[in-house]
C-alpha positions in Angstrom: 195.1 -39.9 144.5 192.7 -38.5 141.8 192.5 -40.3 138.5 191.6 -38.4 135.4 188.3 -39.4 133.8 187.7 -38.8 130.2 184.4 -38.9 128.3 184.8 -41.0 125.2 182.0 -41.0 122.6 182.3 -43.7 120.0 180.3 -43.8 116.8 178.5 -47.0 115.9 181.2 -47.6 113.2 184.1 -47.1 115.7 182.4 -49.4 118.2 181.9 -52.1 115.6 185.5 -51.9 114.5 186.8 -52.2 118.1 184.4 -55.1 118.8 185.6 -56.8 115.6 189.2 -56.3 116.7 188.6 -57.9 120.1 186.4 -60.8 118.8 189.0 -62.0 116.3 191.9 -61.8 118.7 194.4 -61.5 115.9 195.9 -58.1 116.9 198.6 -57.4 119.4 197.7 -58.0 123.0 198.1 -54.3 123.9 195.9 -53.2 121.1 193.1 -55.6 122.2 193.5 -54.4 125.8 193.1 -50.8 124.7 190.1 -51.7 122.6 188.5 -53.5 125.6 189.0 -50.4 127.8 187.3 -48.2 125.2 184.4 -50.6 124.8 183.8 -50.8 128.6 183.4 -47.0 129.0 
C-alpha cells in the first residue's frame, strides 16, 4: 500500500507557533498531535 507523502515547508514564524502550541500543552490533544506531526517533517 502506497502512502502519499507531502512536502510541507514551514516558515520560522509557523514553526515557532507550532512549537509554542506543543510546549504549553493547553490545546486539544488532536491539535497538539497534528502540530507534532508537522514539526517532525
